[in-house]
N, CA and C atoms as an extended XYZ file, in Angstrom:
183
Properties=species:S:1:pos:R:3:atomname:S:1:resname:S:1:resid:I:1 pbc="F F F"
N         0.834       -1.181        0.000 N   MET     1
C         0.000        0.000        0.000 CA  MET     1
C         0.880        1.246        0.000 C   MET     1
N         0.743        2.091       -1.012 N   THR     2
C         1.545        3.305       -1.081 CA  THR     2
C         0.837        4.428       -0.330 C   THR     2
N         1.604        5.102        0.470 N   GLU     3
C         1.058        6.196        1.271 CA  GLU     3
C         1.175        7.490        0.475 C   GLU     3
N         0.054        8.165        0.243 N   ASN     4
C         0.058        9.424       -0.487 CA  ASN     4
C         0.521       10.549        0.432 C   ASN     4
N         1.627       11.159        0.079 N   LYS     5
C         2.123       12.293        0.864 CA  LYS     5
C         1.321       13.530        0.497 C   LYS     5
N         1.123       14.386        1.476 N   LYS     6
C         0.356       15.613        1.280 CA  LYS     6
C         1.281       16.814        1.368 C   LYS     6
N         0.891       17.872        0.686 N   ILE     7
C         1.621       19.131        0.728 CA  ILE     7
C         0.620       20.221        1.095 C   ILE     7
N         0.997       21.084        2.023 N   ARG     8
C         0.131       22.196        2.427 CA  ARG     8
C         0.627       23.456        1.744 C   ARG     8
N        -0.291       24.158        1.086 N   ILE     9
C         0.049       25.352        0.325 CA  ILE     9
C        -0.799       26.508        0.827 C   ILE     9
N        -0.163       27.663        1.016 N   GLU    10
C        -0.884       28.854        1.461 CA  GLU    10
C        -0.889       29.893        0.346 C   GLU    10
N        -2.048       30.472        0.097 N   TYR    11
C        -2.231       31.542       -0.881 CA  TYR    11
C        -2.099       32.859       -0.122 C   TYR    11
N        -0.924       33.501       -0.233 N   TYR    12
C        -0.659       34.647        0.634 CA  TYR    12
C        -0.537       35.979       -0.078 C   TYR    12
N        -0.504       36.004       -1.395 N   ARG    13
C        -0.404       37.274       -2.112 CA  ARG    13
C        -1.430       37.296       -3.238 C   ARG    13
N        -2.088       38.414       -3.413 N   SER    14
C        -3.191       38.535       -4.357 CA  SER    14
C        -2.730       38.377       -5.805 C   SER    14
N        -3.601       37.798       -6.620 N   ALA    15
C        -3.312       37.577       -8.040 CA  ALA    15
C        -4.043       38.584       -8.921 C   ALA    15
N        -4.390       39.730       -8.379 N   ILE    16
C        -5.179       40.711       -9.118 CA  ILE    16
C        -4.451       41.198      -10.369 C   ILE    16
N        -3.220       41.618      -10.251 N   SER    17
C        -2.508       42.191      -11.398 CA  SER    17
C        -1.542       41.200      -12.040 C   SER    17
N        -1.873       39.924      -11.985 N   THR    18
C        -1.031       38.901      -12.600 CA  THR    18
C        -1.644       38.452      -13.926 C   THR    18
N        -0.879       37.779      -14.770 N   PRO    19
C        -1.431       37.272      -16.034 CA  PRO    19
C        -2.554       36.260      -15.806 C   PRO    19
N        -3.374       36.077      -16.814 N   VAL    20
C        -4.520       35.169      -16.721 CA  VAL    20
C        -4.064       33.753      -16.415 C   VAL    20
N        -2.935       33.330      -16.959 N   LYS    21
C        -2.426       31.980      -16.700 CA  LYS    21
C        -2.153       31.766      -15.216 C   LYS    21
N        -1.627       32.772      -14.545 N   HIS    22
C        -1.357       32.651      -13.115 CA  HIS    22
C        -2.660       32.546      -12.329 C   HIS    22
N        -3.664       33.299      -12.741 N   LYS    23
C        -4.962       33.229      -12.068 CA  LYS    23
C        -5.580       31.849      -12.227 C   LYS    23
N        -5.412       31.247      -13.412 N   LEU    24
C        -5.945       29.914      -13.644 CA  LEU    24
C        -5.214       28.861      -12.819 C   LEU    24
N        -3.907       29.044      -12.605 N   VAL    25
C        -3.152       28.114      -11.763 CA  VAL    25
C        -3.643       28.194      -10.324 C   VAL    25
N        -3.870       29.405       -9.830 N   ILE    26
C        -4.388       29.588       -8.469 CA  ILE    26
C        -5.744       28.904       -8.324 C   ILE    26
N        -6.602       29.074       -9.323 N   LYS    27
C        -7.917       28.430       -9.301 CA  LYS    27
C        -7.777       26.919       -9.383 C   LYS    27
N        -6.837       26.442      -10.179 N   GLY    28
C        -6.616       25.012      -10.330 CA  GLY    28
C        -6.103       24.350       -9.065 C   GLY    28
N        -5.362       25.101       -8.267 N   LEU    29
C        -4.885       24.573       -6.989 CA  LEU    29
C        -6.007       24.510       -5.956 C   LEU    29
N        -7.124       25.168       -6.236 N   GLY    30
C        -8.279       25.094       -5.344 CA  GLY    30
C        -8.438       26.279       -4.424 C   GLY    30
N        -7.715       27.356       -4.679 N   PHE    31
C        -7.833       28.533       -3.822 CA  PHE    31
C        -9.033       29.367       -4.229 C   PHE    31
N        -9.780       29.831       -3.231 N   THR    32
C       -10.914       30.705       -3.491 CA  THR    32
C       -10.765       32.062       -2.801 C   THR    32
N        -9.886       32.158       -1.805 N   ARG    33
C        -9.703       33.434       -1.116 CA  ARG    33
C        -8.264       33.554       -0.599 C   ARG    33
N        -7.876       34.755       -0.320 N   LEU    34
C        -6.532       35.058        0.155 CA  LEU    34
C        -6.313       34.479        1.550 C   LEU    34
N        -5.088       34.133        1.853 N   ASN    35
C        -4.663       33.548        3.132 CA  ASN    35
C        -5.279       32.184        3.400 C   ASN    35
N        -5.751       31.534        2.367 N   GLN    36
C        -6.331       30.204        2.494 CA  GLN    36
C        -5.215       29.163        2.436 C   GLN    36
N        -5.380       28.087        3.184 N   ILE    37
C        -4.428       26.973        3.170 CA  ILE    37
C        -5.160       25.742        2.677 C   ILE    37
N        -4.592       25.103        1.637 N   VAL    38
C        -5.179       23.874        1.112 CA  VAL    38
C        -4.158       22.759        1.228 C   VAL    38
N        -4.649       21.535        1.236 N   GLU    39
C        -3.787       20.357        1.320 CA  GLU    39
C        -3.984       19.553        0.041 C   GLU    39
N        -2.912       19.325       -0.687 N   ARG    40
C        -2.968       18.596       -1.949 CA  ARG    40
C        -2.005       17.416       -1.904 C   ARG    40
N        -2.208       16.465       -2.808 N   VAL    41
C        -1.295       15.331       -2.936 CA  VAL    41
C         0.030       15.854       -3.475 C   VAL    41
N         1.122       15.407       -2.887 N   ASP    42
C         2.452       15.867       -3.285 CA  ASP    42
C         2.919       15.052       -4.487 C   ASP    42
N         2.633       15.568       -5.695 N   ASN    43
C         3.108       14.917       -6.910 CA  ASN    43
C         3.697       15.960       -7.851 C   ASN    43
N         4.185       15.514       -8.989 N   GLU    44
C         4.881       16.417       -9.904 CA  GLU    44
C         3.974       17.498      -10.474 C   GLU    44
N         2.714       17.175      -10.732 N   SER    45
C         1.818       18.170      -11.319 CA  SER    45
C         1.536       19.316      -10.352 C   SER    45
N         1.310       18.992       -9.089 N   VAL    46
C         1.052       20.036       -8.089 CA  VAL    46
C         2.325       20.853       -7.851 C   VAL    46
N         3.464       20.179       -7.785 N   ARG    47
C         4.731       20.904       -7.612 CA  ARG    47
C         4.990       21.843       -8.785 C   ARG    47
N         4.645       21.409      -10.003 N   GLY    48
C         4.807       22.260      -11.178 CA  GLY    48
C         3.917       23.482      -11.129 C   GLY    48
N         2.691       23.301      -10.639 N   MET    49
C         1.780       24.435      -10.518 CA  MET    49
C         2.299       25.440       -9.493 C   MET    49
N         2.809       24.923       -8.376 N   VAL    50
C         3.373       25.811       -7.351 CA  VAL    50
C         4.606       26.529       -7.888 C   VAL    50
N         5.364       25.850       -8.721 N   LYS    51
C         6.588       26.437       -9.282 CA  LYS    51
C         6.286       27.581      -10.248 C   LYS    51
N         5.101       27.556      -10.876 N   THR    52
C         4.759       28.636      -11.807 CA  THR    52
C         4.323       29.910      -11.090 C   THR    52
N         3.857       29.792       -9.846 N   VAL    53
C         3.412       30.986       -9.103 CA  VAL    53
C         4.075       31.063       -7.727 C   VAL    53
N         5.409       31.011       -7.656 N   PRO    54
C         6.048       31.042       -6.331 CA  PRO    54
C         5.904       32.386       -5.630 C   PRO    54
N         5.590       33.436       -6.387 N   HIS    55
C         5.420       34.759       -5.798 CA  HIS    55
C         4.031       34.949       -5.186 C   HIS    55
N         3.130       33.972       -5.386 N   LEU    56
C         1.768       34.092       -4.858 CA  LEU    56
C         1.454       33.069       -3.768 C   LEU    56
N         2.168       31.926       -3.767 N   VAL    57
C         1.874       30.874       -2.800 CA  VAL    57
C         3.147       30.489       -2.069 C   VAL    57
N         2.983       29.848       -0.919 N   ARG    58
C         4.126       29.314       -0.176 CA  ARG    58
C         3.780       27.936        0.356 C   ARG    58
N         4.793       27.100        0.453 N   ILE    59
C         4.617       25.735        0.954 CA  ILE    59
C         4.811       25.759        2.465 C   ILE    59
N         3.863       25.164        3.184 N   ILE    60
C         3.908       25.093        4.642 CA  ILE    60
C         4.087       23.628        5.046 C   ILE    60
N         5.014       23.372        5.955 N   ASN    61
C         5.209       22.012        6.446 CA  ASN    61
C         4.920       21.917        7.918 C   ASN    61
C-alpha cells in the first residue's frame, strides 16, 4: 500500500494584477480566497503548478 504524501500550500499574495495563466493556476490549486491553506497530494503536477506561481503561494510544512 503506497502512502500518499500531502503538501500544504498557502495563498498569501493577491493575483489581481497577474497574467490570466497565473490566475488559472491559483484556481486550479483550489484557492478561493486570500490567506487560504489547502492540502494537496504531493506529486509532480502540483509541484509544477506551485513552481509557476512562487510569488503568490508558499509551501507550509
